[in-house]
C-alpha positions, 0 to 999 in steps of 0.5 A: 491509519494502517488497516484495511477497510472492507473497500480495500479488501474488495479492490485487492480480491482481484490482485490476489486472484491474479496473483495466485493464478500467476505464480511467477508475477511480482508485485511492489506494494508501496505505502505512502502518506500525506505531508504531516509529520516527520520524515521518520514518522511518514516512512514508518507509517508508509510501511505499516500500510504497505505491510498490512496489504501484504500480510493481507495478500499472504493470508489470501494464499499469495507467496510472500515471495511474489511481494516486495514492500517499500515506503516512500513516506511523503516523498511521492505526493499524488495530490500538492494541495493542503485541503483535506481531500488532497491529503486523502490522496496521498494516505494510500498504498499502490501495487507496481508490477 
């Protein structure tokens, strides 16, 4: 999925407040996936996940110039297990200064 749930919006609240107060601050929004699927599919899904966060932040008043979107697909796994919990950890978006 590439949509934001209520928990994600709550988590992003502190980020958009900080970015709105600090117009010179920039972040990279990294989209990630688990290791199922093709490289092309996962890169596209990671991009959609990161763009969903970008759209939400812009709707909250953050300047698009402060945001960079990148997709790593399945190239930077957070967990290496094959169980659902490990795969869930890999389906994420990271915000990096």
